Each structure stands twice: as structure tokens, then as C-alpha cells.
C-alpha positions, 0 to 999 in steps of 0.5 A, a space after each residue: 035730598 031732593 028736588 022738593 027740599 029746595 026752597 029757594 034759588 038766586 043765580 049760583 046758589 040755594 036754600 034745601 031743607 036738612 033734617 030741622 034746619 035750612 042749608 044755604 049751598 054752592 053749585 059747582 061744577 061737579 055738586 054743591 057744597 054747603 056755605 051756612 045752616 040756619 034755623 030760620 028759612 028768611 035767614 038763610 034766603 037772605 044769605 042766599 040773596 046776599 051771596 047771588 049779588 056779591 058773586 053774581 059770574 059763574 067763575 067767583 061762585 067756582 072760587 067760592 065753591 073751591 074756598 068752600 071745598 077745602 078742609 
């Protein structure tokens, strides 16, 4: 993924354009993990903004990142 594929950012969360969908990512210490994927950009942006509002601190974002990284 290139920087030009990043369509929206809010705090520790961002939306990226994947092949035919839009994926919401959570920023971590070394990499980002995907939270969810949507066919509609506006839904992905709404999810990104919701996560940014709900998880306002870096610690909360890292905790979510760790939870999503587990198999």
C-alpha cells in the first residue's frame, strides 16, 4: 500500500483503498492492522471516526491493535 492509498485519517486510525474495498486500520507501534473492510468509502470513514472518538488515547488504540492482532 502506498501513501496515495490513504484516503482518511483520524487519530490512530485510517482508511486505505485496497483492491476493490476500503479498509479501516489501527496504527500500532511498528505496523497497522485492519479492523474492518467495507465496499462503501463513507461507511469506512464513519467507522474510522467512531473508533477515533471511542479510543481517544494511544494506549486504548494499542490495546485494540493487540486484540485485533491475536489469532
